gemmi code that builds the backbone of each chain (N, CA, C; Angstrom):
import gemmi

chains = {
    "A": [
        ("MET", (56.382, 106.170, 57.982), (56.480, 107.419, 56.950), (57.819, 107.299, 56.308)),
        ("LYS", (58.451, 107.999, 55.662), (59.217, 107.042, 54.339), (59.972, 108.472, 53.853)),
        ("ILE", (60.251, 110.429, 54.724), (60.861, 111.092, 53.452), (62.407, 111.584, 53.417)),
        ("ALA", (61.935, 111.690, 51.844), (64.213, 112.086, 50.944), (63.272, 113.958, 51.159)),
        ("VAL", (65.343, 114.379, 51.497), (65.033, 115.546, 51.906), (65.887, 115.639, 51.104)),
        ("ALA", (65.492, 117.051, 50.123), (66.145, 117.053, 48.427), (66.662, 118.166, 48.326)),
        ("GLY", (67.424, 118.680, 47.421), (67.703, 120.216, 47.982), (69.374, 120.691, 46.660)),
        ("LYS", (69.703, 121.279, 46.736), (71.559, 122.243, 46.430), (72.297, 122.084, 47.516)),
        ("GLY", (73.323, 121.984, 47.812), (74.067, 122.374, 48.605), (74.496, 123.211, 48.669)),
        ("GLY", (74.202, 123.789, 50.304), (74.141, 125.070, 50.676), (72.563, 125.345, 51.342)),
        ("SER", (71.410, 124.506, 50.248), (70.482, 124.830, 50.757), (69.538, 124.865, 51.840)),
        ("GLY", (70.039, 123.968, 53.204), (69.759, 124.242, 53.969), (69.052, 122.462, 54.054)),
        ("LYS", (69.673, 121.838, 53.867), (68.351, 120.555, 52.921), (68.740, 120.021, 54.666)),
        ("THR", (70.334, 119.672, 54.434), (71.229, 119.573, 56.113), (70.465, 119.001, 57.342)),
        ("THR", (70.687, 120.227, 57.522), (69.564, 121.182, 58.979), (68.575, 121.198, 58.504)),
        ("ILE", (67.433, 120.899, 57.539), (66.142, 120.269, 57.802), (65.736, 119.088, 58.081)),
        ("ALA", (66.620, 117.877, 57.426), (66.002, 117.021, 57.922), (66.883, 116.324, 58.525)),
        ("GLY", (67.879, 116.665, 59.414), (68.440, 116.235, 60.852), (67.213, 116.560, 61.974)),
        ("THR", (67.122, 117.520, 61.763), (66.351, 118.707, 62.742), (64.688, 118.312, 62.517)),
        ("LEU", (64.389, 117.416, 61.402), (62.866, 117.051, 61.291), (63.454, 115.895, 61.815)),
        ("ALA", (64.218, 114.773, 61.673), (63.990, 113.527, 62.184), (64.115, 113.516, 63.934)),
        ("ARG", (64.987, 114.288, 64.424), (64.943, 114.475, 65.846), (63.369, 115.069, 66.344)),
        ("LEU", (62.846, 116.175, 65.966), (61.449, 116.216, 66.316), (60.315, 115.061, 66.346)),
        ("MET", (60.611, 114.610, 65.298), (59.458, 113.568, 64.867), (60.108, 112.887, 66.016)),
        ("ALA", (61.297, 112.547, 66.481), (61.423, 110.920, 67.612), (61.091, 111.421, 68.770)),
        ("GLN", (61.140, 113.448, 68.996), (60.479, 113.440, 70.762), (58.849, 113.721, 69.939)),
        ("GLN", (58.883, 114.362, 69.453), (57.629, 114.431, 69.250), (56.259, 112.866, 69.059)),
        ("ASN", (56.167, 111.970, 68.631), (56.444, 110.828, 68.788), (56.677, 110.112, 69.517)),
        ("GLY", (57.689, 109.293, 70.013), (58.166, 109.320, 71.023), (58.759, 108.122, 70.334)),
        ("ASN", (59.110, 108.577, 69.073), (59.105, 106.916, 68.018), (60.829, 106.992, 68.130)),
        ("GLU", (60.834, 105.355, 67.056), (63.565, 105.748, 66.572), (62.753, 105.886, 65.524)),
        ("VAL", (63.165, 106.870, 65.388), (63.635, 107.134, 63.237), (64.886, 107.054, 63.134)),
        ("LEU", (64.771, 106.957, 61.296), (66.249, 106.507, 61.419), (66.442, 106.929, 59.861)),
        ("ALA", (67.752, 107.938, 60.920), (68.502, 109.116, 59.958), (69.519, 108.750, 58.854)),
        ("ILE", (69.052, 108.529, 57.339), (70.364, 107.785, 56.469), (71.162, 109.580, 55.619)),
        ("ASP", (71.943, 109.661, 56.093), (72.891, 110.192, 55.372), (73.431, 109.535, 54.204)),
        ("GLY", (72.582, 110.077, 53.344), (73.020, 109.956, 51.728), (73.975, 110.523, 50.554)),
        ("ASP", (74.637, 111.233, 52.051), (75.586, 112.621, 50.578), (76.406, 112.569, 51.816)),
        ("SER", (77.321, 111.787, 52.567), (78.333, 111.941, 53.023), (79.016, 113.120, 53.454)),
        ("ASN", (78.642, 113.355, 54.823), (78.377, 114.829, 54.843), (77.973, 114.937, 56.562)),
        ("PRO", (79.030, 115.427, 57.170), (79.616, 115.399, 59.003), (77.689, 116.372, 59.065)),
        ("ASN", (77.734, 117.373, 58.127), (76.312, 118.607, 58.911), (75.411, 117.642, 59.875)),
        ("LEU", (74.744, 116.228, 58.687), (74.000, 115.581, 59.865), (74.138, 115.482, 60.909)),
        ("ALA", (75.445, 113.671, 61.204), (75.918, 114.097, 62.331), (76.040, 115.261, 63.833)),
        ("LEU", (76.289, 116.422, 62.985), (75.951, 117.454, 64.385), (75.333, 118.108, 64.104)),
        ("THR", (73.639, 117.772, 63.101), (72.626, 118.678, 63.490), (71.694, 116.976, 63.914)),
        ("LEU", (72.439, 116.451, 63.884), (71.155, 115.506, 65.322), (71.597, 115.787, 66.364)),
        ("GLY", (72.858, 115.927, 67.148), (73.421, 116.095, 68.392), (74.524, 115.850, 68.730)),
        ("LEU", (75.502, 115.302, 67.426), (76.615, 114.861, 67.498), (77.813, 115.237, 68.234)),
        ("SER", (78.537, 115.325, 68.275), (80.016, 116.343, 69.343), (80.059, 116.170, 67.302)),
        ("ARG", (81.547, 117.332, 67.807), (82.094, 117.098, 67.389), (83.609, 115.696, 66.610)),
        ("GLU", (83.480, 115.120, 68.282), (84.705, 114.186, 67.839), (83.499, 113.125, 67.667)),
        ("GLN", (81.980, 113.270, 68.150), (81.907, 111.595, 67.952), (81.792, 111.686, 66.602)),
        ("THR", (81.168, 113.483, 66.032), (81.186, 112.924, 64.531), (82.856, 112.638, 64.093)),
        ("ALA", (83.563, 112.863, 64.084), (84.874, 112.045, 63.649), (85.037, 111.037, 63.776)),
        ("GLN", (84.251, 110.110, 64.231), (84.452, 109.250, 64.838), (82.800, 108.153, 63.574)),
        ("VAL", (82.638, 109.158, 62.778), (81.055, 107.906, 62.485), (82.435, 107.641, 61.260)),
        ("THR", (81.501, 106.136, 61.333), (82.058, 105.448, 60.041), (80.793, 105.418, 58.965)),
        ("SER", (81.191, 105.576, 57.969), (79.578, 104.799, 56.131), (79.334, 103.182, 56.942)),
        ("MET", (78.607, 103.312, 55.697), (78.676, 101.333, 55.837), (79.032, 101.131, 54.901)),
        ("PRO", (80.356, 99.854, 55.633), (80.881, 98.923, 54.070), (80.704, 98.742, 53.151)),
        ("ARG", (81.177, 98.759, 52.189), (79.107, 98.228, 50.293), (79.554, 96.582, 51.052)),
        ("SER", (80.022, 96.010, 51.125), (79.961, 94.446, 52.147), (78.385, 94.702, 51.971)),
        ("VAL", (77.481, 95.771, 52.538), (76.433, 94.890, 53.373), (74.968, 94.950, 51.727)),
        ("LEU", (75.572, 94.885, 50.908), (74.888, 94.307, 49.257), (75.834, 93.310, 49.308)),
        ("GLN", (75.493, 92.798, 47.935), (75.287, 91.070, 47.865), (74.435, 91.475, 46.502)),
        ("ARG", (75.558, 91.234, 44.934), (75.047, 90.532, 43.551), (74.101, 89.271, 44.224)),
        ("VAL", (73.441, 89.612, 43.691), (72.390, 88.271, 43.338), (72.153, 87.873, 42.088)),
        ("THR", (72.106, 86.273, 41.744), (71.746, 85.664, 39.936), (70.447, 85.302, 40.463)),
        ("ASP", (68.929, 85.525, 39.424), (67.481, 84.681, 40.051), (68.639, 83.505, 39.184)),
        ("ILE", (67.279, 82.986, 38.797), (66.627, 81.742, 38.817), (67.156, 82.119, 36.810)),
        ("GLU", (66.174, 83.495, 36.579), (66.012, 83.293, 35.344), (68.282, 84.265, 34.414)),
        ("GLY", (68.055, 84.117, 35.706), (69.740, 84.602, 34.983), (70.601, 86.585, 34.732)),
        ("LYS", (69.351, 86.718, 35.499), (68.489, 88.127, 36.245), (70.296, 88.826, 37.443)),
        ("THR", (71.566, 88.963, 37.183), (71.177, 89.840, 38.467), (71.269, 90.957, 39.525)),
        ("LYS", (71.469, 90.933, 40.249), (70.165, 92.622, 41.029), (70.917, 91.948, 42.086)),
        ("VAL", (71.070, 94.101, 42.797), (71.930, 93.983, 44.026), (70.720, 93.677, 45.240)),
        ("VAL", (71.236, 92.794, 46.198), (70.136, 93.350, 47.068), (71.234, 93.361, 48.606)),
        ("LEU", (70.899, 93.679, 49.980), (71.239, 93.876, 51.561), (71.606, 92.927, 51.900)),
        ("ALA", (72.219, 92.364, 52.199), (73.778, 90.631, 52.671), (72.831, 90.602, 53.154)),
        ("LYS", (71.996, 91.779, 54.706), (71.757, 91.660, 56.166), (70.590, 92.073, 56.110)),
        ("SER", (70.080, 91.741, 57.170), (68.484, 92.025, 57.512), (68.672, 93.978, 57.891)),
        ("PRO", (67.841, 94.684, 57.837), (68.143, 96.022, 57.624), (68.864, 96.469, 59.921)),
        ("ASP", (67.606, 95.385, 60.840), (67.707, 95.468, 61.586), (69.453, 94.609, 62.298)),
        ("GLU", (70.177, 94.172, 61.480), (71.512, 93.327, 61.438), (72.750, 94.957, 61.027)),
        ("ILE", (72.491, 94.808, 60.088), (73.070, 96.338, 59.373), (72.573, 98.123, 60.585)),
        ("ILE", (71.333, 98.202, 61.597), (71.408, 99.132, 61.859), (72.251, 98.911, 63.098)),
        ("ARG", (71.481, 97.901, 63.333), (73.450, 96.940, 65.162), (74.463, 97.572, 64.944)),
        ("GLU", (74.255, 97.213, 63.463), (76.306, 97.312, 64.045), (76.711, 98.202, 63.703)),
        ("PHE", (75.945, 98.987, 61.576), (76.757, 100.673, 61.635), (75.536, 101.502, 61.984)),
        ("GLY", (74.715, 101.890, 62.501), (74.041, 102.479, 63.006), (74.001, 103.033, 64.520)),
        ("VAL", (74.750, 104.423, 64.103), (75.235, 105.300, 65.461), (73.030, 106.414, 66.235)),
        ("LYS", (72.775, 105.993, 68.027), (72.434, 106.039, 68.402), (72.441, 107.344, 68.506)),
        ("THR", (71.600, 108.056, 68.421), (71.964, 109.866, 69.107), (70.524, 109.380, 70.671)),
        ("SER", (70.958, 111.322, 71.410), (69.884, 110.757, 72.746), (68.397, 111.183, 72.235)),
        ("ASP", (68.191, 111.314, 71.251), (66.926, 112.270, 71.019), (66.259, 110.415, 70.257)),
        ("GLY", (66.183, 109.044, 69.918), (65.886, 107.692, 69.926), (66.411, 108.299, 68.221)),
        ("VAL", (67.030, 109.232, 67.637), (67.281, 109.053, 65.748), (68.681, 107.709, 65.934)),
        ("THR", (68.374, 107.236, 64.984), (69.692, 105.925, 64.904), (70.357, 107.232, 62.965)),
        ("LEU", (71.683, 106.632, 63.499), (72.421, 107.364, 62.014), (72.866, 106.579, 61.123)),
        ("LEU", (71.868, 106.670, 60.342), (73.312, 105.556, 59.783), (74.074, 106.800, 58.372)),
        ("VAL", (75.062, 105.933, 57.766), (76.215, 106.636, 56.631), (76.560, 105.728, 55.368)),
        ("MET", (75.699, 106.445, 53.828), (76.180, 105.232, 52.842), (77.763, 106.071, 52.991)),
        ("PRO", (77.921, 104.401, 51.983), (79.516, 104.894, 52.099), (79.827, 106.140, 50.637)),
        ("GLY", (80.953, 106.328, 51.455), (81.425, 107.627, 50.704), (81.167, 107.254, 49.085)),
        ("VAL", (81.197, 107.620, 47.503), (82.043, 107.896, 46.748), (82.946, 108.672, 46.124)),
        ("ASP", (84.226, 107.702, 46.109), (85.158, 107.541, 46.104), (85.289, 108.887, 44.182)),
        ("HIS", (84.489, 109.801, 44.121), (84.785, 110.308, 42.820), (86.056, 110.002, 41.785)),
        ("ALA", (87.307, 110.735, 41.996), (88.491, 110.328, 41.600), (88.044, 109.363, 40.629)),
        ("GLY", (87.526, 108.122, 41.355), (88.108, 106.615, 40.957), (87.050, 106.062, 40.297)),
        ("ALA", (85.651, 106.235, 40.845), (84.993, 105.606, 40.307), (84.314, 105.936, 38.491)),
        ("GLY", (83.694, 104.459, 38.400), (83.503, 104.082, 36.657), (82.921, 105.073, 36.314)),
    ],
    "B": [
        ("MET", (75.397, 106.471, 33.971), (75.432, 106.163, 35.569), (76.279, 104.984, 36.104)),
        ("CYS", (77.483, 105.741, 36.956), (78.727, 105.367, 37.462), (78.941, 103.339, 37.917)),
        ("GLY", (79.030, 102.872, 38.435), (78.628, 101.629, 39.344), (78.605, 102.191, 40.681)),
        ("ALA", (79.961, 102.895, 40.555), (80.414, 102.745, 42.986), (78.570, 104.100, 42.835)),
        ("HIS", (78.094, 105.091, 41.963), (76.719, 105.181, 42.371), (75.364, 104.691, 43.403)),
        ("ALA", (75.746, 103.712, 41.853), (74.100, 102.843, 41.411), (74.553, 101.943, 42.584)),
        ("ALA", (75.406, 101.814, 43.315), (75.015, 100.876, 44.240), (74.660, 101.261, 45.444)),
        ("VAL", (75.118, 102.571, 45.142), (74.760, 103.506, 47.038), (73.060, 104.192, 46.435)),
        ("ARG", (72.444, 103.821, 45.770), (71.573, 103.873, 45.435), (71.013, 103.147, 46.244)),
        ("THR", (71.170, 101.740, 45.337), (70.587, 101.379, 45.897), (70.553, 100.460, 46.745)),
        ("LEU", (71.697, 100.782, 47.524), (71.679, 100.884, 49.533), (70.593, 101.253, 50.013)),
        ("VAL", (70.630, 102.432, 49.888), (69.527, 103.513, 49.487), (68.525, 103.505, 50.267)),
        ("GLY", (67.827, 102.759, 49.118), (66.604, 102.144, 48.661), (65.751, 100.569, 48.597)),
        ("GLU", (67.311, 99.877, 49.134), (66.877, 98.864, 50.152), (66.245, 98.743, 51.444)),
        ("MET", (67.251, 99.726, 51.716), (67.189, 100.338, 53.332), (65.866, 100.670, 54.070)),
        ("VAL", (65.586, 101.490, 53.033), (64.056, 102.441, 53.386), (62.353, 101.191, 52.676)),
        ("ALA", (63.672, 100.619, 51.716), (61.908, 99.503, 51.886), (62.235, 98.630, 52.837)),
        ("GLU", (63.301, 98.280, 53.556), (62.510, 96.961, 54.515), (63.153, 97.347, 55.643)),
        ("TYR", (63.494, 98.537, 56.456), (63.141, 98.755, 58.202), (62.049, 99.379, 58.268)),
        ("ASP", (60.736, 99.314, 58.580), (59.785, 99.730, 58.801), (59.085, 100.186, 60.263)),
        ("ARG", (60.511, 101.236, 60.580), (59.950, 102.942, 61.030), (60.770, 104.029, 59.666)),
        ("PRO", (59.720, 104.927, 61.603), (59.806, 106.431, 60.387), (61.418, 106.565, 59.737)),
        ("THR", (61.774, 106.882, 58.571), (63.085, 107.395, 58.179), (63.356, 108.743, 57.419)),
        ("VAL", (63.923, 109.061, 57.692), (64.558, 110.688, 57.200), (65.529, 110.473, 56.106)),
        ("VAL", (65.672, 110.744, 55.174), (67.334, 110.480, 53.963), (67.873, 112.438, 53.451)),
        ("ASP", (69.134, 112.550, 54.471), (68.789, 113.413, 53.592), (69.836, 113.345, 52.404)),
        ("MET", (69.238, 113.285, 51.388), (68.856, 112.984, 49.642), (70.513, 113.361, 48.973)),
        ("GLU", (72.662, 112.878, 48.215), (73.179, 112.958, 47.619), (72.224, 114.730, 47.569)),
        ("ALA", (72.645, 116.075, 47.492), (72.199, 117.281, 46.906), (72.918, 116.834, 45.007)),
        ("GLY", (71.554, 117.917, 44.941), (71.925, 117.742, 43.186), (71.063, 117.094, 42.517)),
        ("LEU", (70.336, 117.751, 41.454), (69.032, 116.747, 41.022), (69.383, 115.338, 40.380)),
        ("GLU", (71.134, 115.479, 39.196), (71.196, 114.589, 39.385), (71.146, 113.032, 39.913)),
        ("HIS", (70.773, 113.481, 41.013), (70.473, 112.173, 42.184), (69.666, 111.607, 42.516)),
        ("LEU", (68.499, 112.005, 42.061), (67.365, 111.587, 41.961), (66.657, 110.489, 41.136)),
        ("SER", (66.340, 109.171, 41.957), (67.218, 108.089, 41.092), (65.265, 107.134, 41.254)),
        ("ARG", (65.012, 106.900, 40.540), (63.951, 105.732, 41.503), (64.788, 104.412, 41.989)),
        ("GLY", (65.920, 104.254, 42.352), (66.124, 103.286, 43.261), (66.510, 103.820, 44.643)),
        ("THR", (66.622, 104.775, 44.540), (66.453, 105.481, 46.334), (64.729, 106.326, 46.068)),
        ("THR", (64.630, 106.274, 45.177), (63.533, 107.218, 45.340), (61.887, 105.848, 45.666)),
        ("ARG", (61.682, 104.821, 45.492), (61.260, 104.364, 45.103), (60.080, 103.997, 46.636)),
        ("HIS", (61.235, 103.122, 47.503), (59.971, 103.503, 48.820), (59.718, 105.007, 49.356)),
        ("VAL", (60.372, 105.906, 48.863), (59.583, 107.380, 49.693), (58.531, 107.288, 49.051)),
        ("ASP", (57.517, 107.722, 51.040), (56.308, 108.386, 50.042), (56.158, 109.643, 50.401)),
        ("ARG", (57.011, 110.587, 50.688), (56.891, 111.084, 50.585), (58.319, 112.624, 50.976)),
        ("LEU", (58.257, 113.464, 49.668), (59.342, 113.989, 49.630), (59.711, 115.453, 49.929)),
        ("LEU", (60.978, 116.099, 50.305), (61.249, 117.492, 50.425), (60.948, 118.249, 50.015)),
        ("ALA", (60.713, 119.646, 48.634), (63.070, 120.227, 47.858), (62.659, 121.723, 48.698)),
        ("VAL", (64.137, 121.143, 49.270), (64.460, 122.631, 50.513), (65.480, 123.618, 48.905)),
        ("PHE", (64.809, 124.602, 48.810), (65.199, 125.955, 48.138), (65.551, 127.162, 48.759)),
        ("GLU", (65.524, 128.137, 48.152), (66.309, 128.731, 48.979), (65.318, 130.299, 47.905)),
        ("PRO", (65.175, 131.571, 48.495), (64.063, 132.834, 48.056), (65.243, 133.156, 46.481)),
        ("TYR", (65.595, 132.525, 45.985), (65.932, 133.473, 44.889), (65.938, 132.719, 43.597)),
        ("PHE", (65.285, 133.326, 41.993), (65.077, 132.600, 41.300), (65.665, 130.532, 40.581)),
        ("LYS", (67.384, 131.350, 40.680), (67.404, 129.706, 40.156), (67.342, 128.868, 41.235)),
        ("SER", (67.303, 128.996, 42.665), (67.361, 127.688, 43.490), (65.659, 127.510, 43.068)),
        ("LEU", (64.753, 128.717, 42.736), (63.400, 127.668, 43.057), (63.165, 127.618, 41.936)),
        ("GLU", (63.665, 127.825, 41.063), (63.953, 126.353, 39.570), (64.113, 125.217, 39.588)),
        ("THR", (64.980, 125.783, 40.441), (65.823, 124.070, 41.048), (65.281, 123.015, 41.223)),
        ("GLY", (64.140, 124.522, 42.843), (62.723, 122.908, 43.929), (62.149, 122.843, 42.414)),
        ("ALA", (61.641, 124.194, 42.054), (60.735, 123.388, 41.118), (60.908, 122.053, 39.726)),
        ("ARG", (62.617, 121.783, 39.333), (62.432, 120.460, 39.105), (62.459, 119.744, 39.617)),
        ("VAL", (63.232, 119.535, 40.812), (63.796, 117.947, 41.920), (61.690, 118.091, 42.166)),
        ("CYS", (61.002, 118.931, 41.801), (59.259, 118.213, 42.526), (59.454, 117.159, 41.624)),
        ("GLU", (59.039, 117.972, 40.570), (58.735, 117.681, 38.698), (59.220, 116.672, 38.875)),
        ("LEU", (60.935, 115.810, 39.155), (61.053, 114.369, 39.257), (60.652, 113.134, 39.784)),
        ("ALA", (60.296, 114.538, 41.477), (60.221, 113.762, 42.049), (58.225, 112.603, 42.150)),
        ("LYS", (57.344, 113.703, 40.981), (56.040, 113.341, 40.956), (56.413, 112.152, 39.534)),
        ("GLU", (58.151, 112.371, 38.676), (57.642, 111.412, 37.247), (58.390, 109.927, 37.597)),
        ("LEU", (58.740, 110.427, 39.082), (59.535, 108.641, 40.080), (58.304, 108.437, 40.473)),
        ("GLY", (56.881, 108.975, 41.384), (55.898, 107.909, 41.485), (55.887, 108.298, 42.419)),
        ("ILE", (56.748, 109.431, 43.106), (56.205, 110.221, 44.747), (55.251, 110.832, 45.638)),
        ("LYS", (54.173, 109.636, 46.763), (53.099, 110.576, 46.897), (52.187, 112.045, 47.122)),
        ("GLN", (53.530, 112.429, 48.102), (53.467, 113.578, 48.563), (54.598, 114.395, 48.440)),
        ("ILE", (54.752, 115.819, 48.118), (55.558, 116.281, 47.354), (55.963, 117.752, 47.034)),
        ("PHE", (56.509, 118.117, 48.911), (56.095, 119.330, 49.364), (57.682, 119.900, 48.928)),
        ("GLY", (57.080, 121.777, 49.056), (58.518, 122.187, 48.273), (58.353, 123.327, 49.875)),
        ("VAL", (59.570, 123.274, 50.331), (60.742, 124.039, 50.731), (60.981, 124.955, 51.087)),
        ("ALA", (60.550, 125.824, 51.416), (61.254, 127.248, 51.662), (62.219, 127.707, 52.887)),
        ("ASN", (63.184, 128.327, 52.492), (64.728, 128.209, 53.675), (65.558, 129.420, 53.372)),
        ("LYS", (65.065, 130.105, 54.654), (66.518, 131.587, 54.919), (65.482, 132.461, 53.811)),
        ("VAL", (64.453, 133.083, 54.137), (63.430, 133.830, 53.671), (64.077, 134.979, 55.393)),
        ("ARG", (63.753, 136.020, 53.728), (64.371, 137.194, 54.790), (63.129, 138.197, 55.258)),
        ("HIS", (62.100, 138.247, 54.251), (61.643, 139.260, 53.819), (59.919, 138.695, 53.564)),
        ("ALA", (58.356, 139.561, 54.037), (57.234, 139.323, 53.879), (57.688, 139.511, 52.103)),
        ("ASN", (57.778, 139.505, 51.249), (57.864, 139.709, 50.137), (58.719, 138.710, 49.540)),
        ("ASP", (60.037, 138.413, 49.984), (59.795, 136.871, 48.956), (59.399, 136.096, 49.362)),
        ("GLU", (58.798, 135.309, 51.003), (57.597, 135.404, 51.552), (56.586, 135.044, 49.915)),
        ("ARG", (55.998, 136.274, 48.789), (54.439, 136.920, 48.475), (54.932, 135.490, 46.448)),
        ("ALA", (56.850, 136.074, 47.066), (57.549, 135.827, 45.111), (57.485, 134.481, 44.963)),
        ("ILE", (57.609, 133.617, 46.475), (58.142, 132.244, 46.365), (56.245, 132.183, 46.163)),
        ("ARG", (55.660, 132.244, 47.212), (54.221, 131.472, 46.401), (53.524, 132.244, 45.117)),
        ("GLU", (53.651, 133.113, 44.947), (53.831, 132.305, 43.021), (53.962, 131.734, 42.068)),
        ("PHE", (55.711, 132.818, 42.595), (55.961, 130.649, 41.933), (55.869, 129.164, 41.817)),
        ("CYS", (55.143, 129.277, 43.386), (55.141, 128.222, 43.607), (52.987, 127.128, 43.427)),
        ("ALA", (52.335, 128.379, 43.077), (51.656, 128.279, 43.093), (51.670, 127.576, 41.267)),
        ("ARG", (52.545, 129.411, 40.193), (52.199, 128.597, 39.104), (52.799, 127.199, 37.959)),
        ("ARG", (53.781, 127.111, 39.514), (54.963, 125.568, 39.036), (54.139, 124.489, 39.300)),
        ("SER", (52.321, 124.606, 40.054), (51.803, 123.803, 41.015), (53.221, 123.870, 42.211)),
        ("VAL", (53.553, 123.803, 42.509), (54.852, 123.004, 44.153), (53.740, 123.424, 45.206)),
        ("GLU", (53.587, 122.300, 45.934), (52.418, 122.745, 46.845), (53.720, 122.961, 48.598)),
        ("LEU", (53.357, 124.156, 48.909), (54.385, 124.698, 49.811), (54.386, 123.849, 51.206)),
        ("ALA", (55.032, 123.382, 52.146), (55.028, 122.968, 53.731), (55.241, 123.776, 54.408)),
        ("GLY", (56.093, 124.874, 54.315), (56.598, 125.432, 54.598), (57.617, 126.660, 54.711)),
        ("PHE", (57.649, 127.013, 55.305), (58.563, 128.574, 55.133), (59.627, 128.976, 56.695)),
        ("ILE", (60.891, 128.502, 56.941), (62.105, 128.287, 57.049), (62.100, 130.026, 57.440)),
        ("PRO", (62.474, 130.259, 58.744), (63.242, 132.371, 57.575), (64.290, 132.238, 58.239)),
        ("TYR", (65.221, 132.877, 57.581), (66.393, 133.062, 58.027), (67.486, 133.086, 59.407)),
        ("ASP", (67.858, 132.554, 59.934), (68.349, 132.551, 61.312), (69.862, 132.891, 62.019)),
        ("ASP", (69.631, 133.960, 62.135), (71.289, 133.544, 62.999), (71.717, 132.797, 63.709)),
        ("ALA", (70.917, 132.579, 65.033), (71.378, 131.346, 65.279), (71.785, 130.239, 64.790)),
        ("LEU", (71.350, 129.326, 64.015), (71.763, 128.248, 62.910), (73.508, 129.074, 62.099)),
        ("LEU", (73.377, 129.731, 62.042), (75.084, 129.730, 62.039), (76.036, 130.009, 63.030)),
        ("GLU", (76.160, 130.483, 64.200), (75.095, 131.273, 65.614), (76.308, 128.791, 66.290)),
        ("ALA", (75.272, 128.515, 66.235), (75.376, 126.792, 66.558), (75.929, 126.562, 65.883)),
        ("GLU", (76.330, 126.479, 64.591), (77.668, 125.874, 63.765), (78.653, 126.931, 64.327)),
        ("ARG", (78.642, 127.956, 64.641), (80.213, 128.952, 65.255), (80.278, 127.357, 66.797)),
        ("ALA", (79.313, 127.256, 67.651), (79.751, 126.661, 68.470), (80.006, 125.477, 68.689)),
        ("GLY", (80.108, 124.724, 67.589), (79.869, 123.057, 67.094), (78.424, 122.237, 68.204)),
        ("VAL", (77.735, 123.141, 67.908), (76.147, 122.578, 68.736), (74.762, 122.910, 67.896)),
        ("ALA", (73.933, 121.341, 67.665), (72.849, 121.180, 66.655), (71.842, 122.294, 67.000)),
        ("PRO", (71.027, 122.778, 65.838), (70.714, 123.362, 66.388), (69.121, 123.526, 66.940)),
        ("LEU", (68.804, 122.571, 67.121), (68.382, 122.705, 68.427), (68.478, 122.001, 69.887)),
        ("ASP", (70.114, 121.945, 70.070), (70.042, 121.789, 71.396), (70.989, 123.291, 71.529)),
        ("TYR", (71.117, 124.630, 70.702), (71.669, 125.894, 70.237), (70.824, 126.394, 70.738)),
        ("ASP", (69.164, 126.219, 70.231), (68.272, 127.346, 70.731), (66.994, 126.426, 70.152)),
        ("ARG", (66.385, 125.920, 70.845), (65.278, 125.314, 70.270), (63.928, 126.212, 70.555)),
        ("HIS", (63.557, 127.357, 70.879), (62.388, 127.889, 70.224), (62.906, 129.645, 69.501)),
        ("GLY", (64.731, 128.474, 69.153), (64.340, 129.816, 67.559), (63.373, 129.496, 66.834)),
        ("LEU", (63.854, 130.673, 65.974), (62.608, 130.748, 64.703), (62.818, 129.586, 63.549)),
        ("ALA", (63.810, 129.557, 63.175), (63.860, 128.281, 62.987), (63.752, 127.289, 63.320)),
        ("VAL", (63.909, 126.947, 63.883), (63.605, 125.595, 64.840), (62.089, 125.747, 64.581)),
        ("GLN", (61.508, 126.362, 65.062), (60.284, 126.436, 66.285), (59.247, 126.039, 63.840)),
        ("ALA", (60.163, 126.615, 62.995), (59.249, 126.959, 61.891), (59.720, 125.301, 61.155)),
        ("ILE", (61.173, 124.457, 62.252), (61.112, 123.250, 61.250), (60.000, 121.849, 61.995)),
        ("ALA", (60.213, 122.340, 63.411), (59.018, 121.680, 63.579), (57.771, 121.671, 63.519)),
        ("GLU", (57.271, 122.807, 63.520), (55.580, 123.237, 62.047), (54.962, 122.322, 61.529)),
        ("LEU", (56.485, 122.093, 60.467), (56.641, 121.368, 59.652), (56.210, 119.598, 59.159)),
        ("ALA", (57.736, 119.316, 60.963), (57.095, 117.987, 61.335), (56.078, 117.434, 61.784)),
        ("LYS", (55.336, 118.184, 62.940), (53.773, 118.663, 62.619), (52.719, 118.344, 61.530)),
        ("LYS", (53.139, 119.481, 60.570), (52.975, 119.293, 59.583), (53.256, 117.190, 58.644)),
        ("LEU", (54.069, 117.506, 58.523), (54.583, 115.977, 58.129), (53.935, 114.647, 58.686)),
        ("LEU", (53.783, 114.921, 60.010), (52.705, 113.491, 60.903), (51.210, 113.991, 59.624)),
        ("HIS", (51.246, 114.636, 60.361), (49.764, 114.968, 59.827), (48.564, 114.544, 58.752)),
        ("ALA", (49.734, 115.232, 57.972), (49.801, 115.540, 56.740), (48.486, 114.349, 56.106)),
        ("ASN", (47.304, 114.328, 55.296), (46.521, 113.416, 54.532), (47.743, 111.948, 53.852)),
        ("GLY", (46.514, 111.218, 54.608), (46.740, 110.463, 53.812), (48.175, 109.128, 54.251)),
        ("ALA", (48.633, 110.108, 55.576), (49.635, 109.089, 56.180), (49.352, 108.123, 56.625)),
        ("PRO", (50.980, 107.535, 56.284), (50.120, 105.781, 56.484), (50.956, 105.489, 58.213)),
    ],
}
model = gemmi.Model(1)
for chain_id, residues in chains.items():
    chain = gemmi.Chain(chain_id)
    for i, (resn, *xyz) in enumerate(residues, 1):
        res = gemmi.Residue()
        res.name, res.seqid = resn, gemmi.SeqId(i, " ")
        for name, pos in zip(("N", "CA", "C"), xyz):
            atom = gemmi.Atom()
            atom.name, atom.element = name, gemmi.Element(name[0])
            atom.pos, atom.b_iso = gemmi.Position(*pos), 0.0
            res.add_atom(atom)
        chain.add_residue(res)
    model.add_chain(chain)
structure = gemmi.Structure()
structure.add_model(model)
structure.setup_entities()
């Protein structure tokens, strides 16, 4: 099950996404991956990390993406490592079996 | 769309596609960030909105966009609901706009108190009203028809 949680800033989407991830992990004894696509430190807090732990969470580097060119000369962007490797290297495990992965932030001022 | 944004979206999409366990994505805020790249491999989308008209309108737009993007199950979730009147108005709005409602999360001071205390809502009071409503939502999603 792959769930996207969307909404305006301030709507409470992060609180709902994080709490939902934890409850899904607890209810099913599953490992659940929580992806922070919004560079929002609130997701880490909602997942039960302390403020100190949250401050230490780092986002994934852009280098996990790789540009490749196929036989026909088309370029596309793919993962440079397997998802398991990426999660092992950059994921932050929480006490409920949820692993947090923070997407690289976009520098709005410099991004073209 | 700028290159950096596009790359991040590709990254979200690829992770969702290739990782084989349940995944919850806290999407970037705002309509303009809903894109095929991110949502291609998502099977459920929750559009969270608050009980006032502009927010409902945005929620309905998110649901329409998600449908265009081909997401199979799309649900609205009403958050910070204070009154039965709100609930009625939300139900009417969603029926009119063909938004399937998956849950009502009540307004809950405990969430603010949790934030002040620097604690997650679930750790602050797991029997709080809002947390209980999110638990109901989780059950509903886990048992929704067509669960892969």
